[in-house]
C-alpha positions as CSV (number, residue, x, y, z in Angstrom):
1,M,23.5,20.9,7.0
2,N,21.9,18.6,4.5
3,A,23.0,15.1,3.5
4,F,24.7,16.2,0.3
5,G,26.9,18.7,2.2
6,L,28.0,16.0,4.6
7,I,28.8,13.7,1.7
8,Q,31.0,16.5,0.1
9,I,32.8,17.0,3.4
10,G,33.4,13.3,3.8
11,L,34.8,13.1,0.2
12,I,37.1,16.0,0.9
13,L,38.4,14.4,4.1
14,L,38.9,11.1,2.2
15,C,40.9,12.8,-0.5
16,I,43.1,14.6,2.0
17,T,43.8,11.4,3.9
18,T,44.6,9.5,0.6
19,I,46.9,12.3,-0.6
20,S,48.7,12.5,2.8
21,S,49.1,8.7,2.9
22,L,50.6,8.7,-0.6
23,Q,53.1,11.3,0.6
24,C,54.0,9.0,3.5
25,N,54.4,6.0,1.3
26,H,57.2,7.9,-0.5
27,L,58.8,9.1,2.7
28,P,61.8,6.7,2.5
29,L,62.7,8.0,-0.9
30,Q,62.2,11.6,0.2
31,Q,64.3,11.0,3.3
32,R,67.1,9.6,1.2
33,K,67.1,12.7,-1.0
34,V,67.0,15.0,2.0
35,I,69.9,13.1,3.7
36,E,71.9,13.2,0.5
37,K,71.4,16.9,0.2
38,S,72.1,17.4,4.0
39,L,75.4,15.5,3.6
40,Q,76.3,17.8,0.7
41,L,75.4,20.9,2.7
42,L,77.5,19.7,5.7
43,D,80.5,19.4,3.3
44,K,79.7,22.8,1.8
45,M,79.3,24.5,5.2
46,G,82.9,24.0,6.2
47,K,86.1,23.3,4.5
48,K,88.4,20.3,5.0
49,F,88.6,19.1,8.6
50,P,91.3,21.4,10.2
51,Q,94.5,19.6,11.0
52,Q,94.8,21.3,14.4
53,C,91.5,19.7,15.5
54,L,92.8,16.1,14.9
55,R,94.2,15.8,18.4
56,E,90.9,16.8,19.9
57,K,88.8,14.1,18.3
58,M,86.2,12.5,20.5
59,S,84.1,9.4,20.2
60,F,80.5,10.0,21.0
61,R,79.3,6.4,20.2
62,F,76.0,6.7,18.4
63,P,73.5,4.2,19.9
64,E,72.9,2.3,16.7
65,Q,70.4,-0.1,18.3
66,V,67.8,2.6,18.2
67,L,67.7,2.3,14.5
68,K,67.3,-1.5,14.5
69,P,63.8,-2.2,15.8
70,R,61.4,-4.5,13.9
71,Q,58.6,-2.0,13.2
72,K,59.1,0.6,10.5
73,E,57.0,3.1,12.4
74,T,59.4,2.8,15.4
75,V,62.4,3.5,13.1
76,K,60.6,6.6,11.8
77,V,60.0,7.9,15.3
78,A,63.7,7.4,16.1
79,I,64.7,9.2,12.9
80,E,62.4,12.0,13.8
81,E,63.9,12.3,17.2
82,I,67.4,12.3,15.8
83,F,66.5,15.1,13.4
84,H,65.1,17.1,16.3
85,H,68.3,16.8,18.2
86,I,70.5,17.6,15.2
87,F,68.4,20.7,14.5
88,Y,68.7,21.8,18.1
89,I,72.5,21.3,18.0
90,F,72.9,23.3,14.8
91,S,70.6,26.1,15.9
92,K,72.7,27.6,18.7
93,N,75.9,29.5,19.3
94,L,77.5,29.0,15.9
95,T,79.5,32.2,16.0
96,L,82.9,30.5,16.1
97,A,82.1,27.9,13.5
98,S,82.9,30.2,10.5
99,W,80.8,28.1,8.2
100,D,79.1,29.1,5.0
101,G,75.9,30.8,6.3
102,T,73.8,30.0,3.2
103,A,74.7,26.3,3.4
104,L,74.0,26.2,7.1
105,E,70.6,27.8,6.6
106,Q,69.7,25.4,3.9
107,F,70.8,22.5,6.1
108,Q,68.6,23.8,9.0
109,N,65.6,24.3,6.6
110,G,66.0,20.8,5.2
111,L,66.0,19.3,8.7
112,Y,63.0,21.3,9.7
113,Q,61.0,20.2,6.6
114,Q,62.0,16.6,7.2
115,I,60.9,16.8,10.9
116,E,57.5,18.2,9.8
117,Q,57.1,15.4,7.2
118,L,57.9,12.7,9.7
119,E,55.6,14.2,12.3
120,A,52.8,14.2,9.7
121,C,53.4,10.5,8.8
122,V,54.3,8.9,12.1
123,I,51.3,7.8,14.2
124,K,52.6,8.6,17.6
125,K,49.9,6.9,19.5
126,Q,50.7,3.5,17.9
127,T,54.5,3.9,18.1
128,H,54.5,5.1,21.7
129,Y,54.0,1.4,22.9
130,F,56.8,0.2,20.6
131,W,59.3,2.9,21.6
132,N,60.6,0.6,24.3
133,K,59.2,2.6,27.2
134,D,61.4,5.6,26.2
135,V,64.7,3.6,26.6
136,N,65.7,4.4,23.0
137,R,64.7,8.0,23.4
138,L,66.8,8.2,26.5
139,K,69.8,6.7,24.7
140,L,69.5,9.3,21.9
141,K,69.1,12.1,24.5
142,K,72.3,11.0,26.3
143,Y,74.2,10.8,22.9
144,F,73.2,14.3,21.9
145,Q,73.8,15.6,25.4
146,K,77.4,14.4,25.1
147,I,77.8,16.4,22.0
148,D,76.1,19.4,23.5
149,C,78.4,19.2,26.6
150,F,81.4,18.8,24.5
151,L,80.5,22.0,22.6
152,K,79.9,23.8,25.9
153,D,83.2,22.5,27.5
154,K,85.1,23.7,24.4
155,Q,83.2,27.0,24.5
156,H,81.8,26.3,21.1
157,N,85.2,26.8,19.5
158,L,86.1,26.0,15.8
159,C,87.4,22.5,16.6
160,S,84.4,21.5,18.7
161,W,82.1,22.6,15.9
162,E,84.1,20.7,13.2
163,I,84.2,17.6,15.4
164,S,80.4,17.9,15.9
165,R,79.9,18.4,12.1
166,A,81.8,15.3,11.4
167,E,79.8,13.4,14.0
168,M,76.5,14.6,12.5
169,R,77.8,13.4,9.1
170,R,78.3,9.9,10.5
171,C,74.9,10.0,12.1
172,L,73.2,10.9,8.8
173,Q,75.1,8.2,7.0
174,L,73.8,5.6,9.5
175,I,70.2,6.9,9.0
176,D,70.7,6.7,5.3
177,K,71.8,3.0,5.6
178,V,68.7,2.2,7.6
179,I,66.3,4.0,5.2
180,R,67.7,2.1,2.3
181,K,66.7,-1.1,4.1
182,L,63.1,0.0,4.7
């Protein structure tokens, strides 16, 4: 390959890198829009919280400290991890949820797109060191395992899904608060 061909390839790679970094610079704004849309879809998926489920409420205690590190990249990694867990929860055994299927599908698609955008923007090698030796990741895993176990214990019944939907709403609202501060 001649020198001119190498220069062209180099320019193309430079343009691609610049374009993708511009997309990443606007990530907080994109995330806020996606979270706003996700919250609307969570509301649209189900109706009002059923009265019969009020006595079954459970506190899962979201580990808020995972969203309070000093480095923005670390926060992005935590948010990506949270979206992965939410996507996992809302991708299984939804037969008793009796939710609007279109809204649920749009919710799942929005989460998936957000995960892909975050994965493209987050530099995992740099953030691995700042991820507190996986302590935060473990805290998130335990939090989402509580929700998953709750769903299993209740045999994925309507109330367990409604309580989980309300918890995911709170989780997304916390992320939205953090993103607004970035």
